[in-house]
Phi, psi and omega in degrees: 000128185273170178300324180295309183305314181294318179302313185293315180304320177281322179293337181294340179298334178286119184300323181286319171301320181292323182293313176298311176310304185301316182291332180276327183293318170307311179302320181281335173296308179300316186295316177302311178297328179291312179294333180281321173302321183292314181296319174309318180282342186063041176247155173275167179304322176304305184299324175298310183308317184290315176303330187251003175078037179229200180250164173296324183295330171297311179298312174315300185297330173301303187290331172262017176073011179276347171232133187286140170282134175265165176295323185287329172294316188292324172299316175301317182289317182299319181297321180295335178259009178056042175239165181271139175260116181252122171236137181216146171253132186241000000 
């Protein structure tokens, strides 16, 4: 376990920290999945952008986390990869 993991494990006991951490983790998990799908398909950001009708700059901002993924954007990305988008409340 590295220092970051120890810090998170200790800090997660605080309910406010846990709330923020969980909300950010979901965002970055989605970004990571999007990047993985793109890399599995061996396509560039530009090629993905063309598939979903946007620009490479938008894909870049999505992947670096500076722009939030919307549900409609996630649906377009899923369709571009011929995947289903599943959303659930647990």
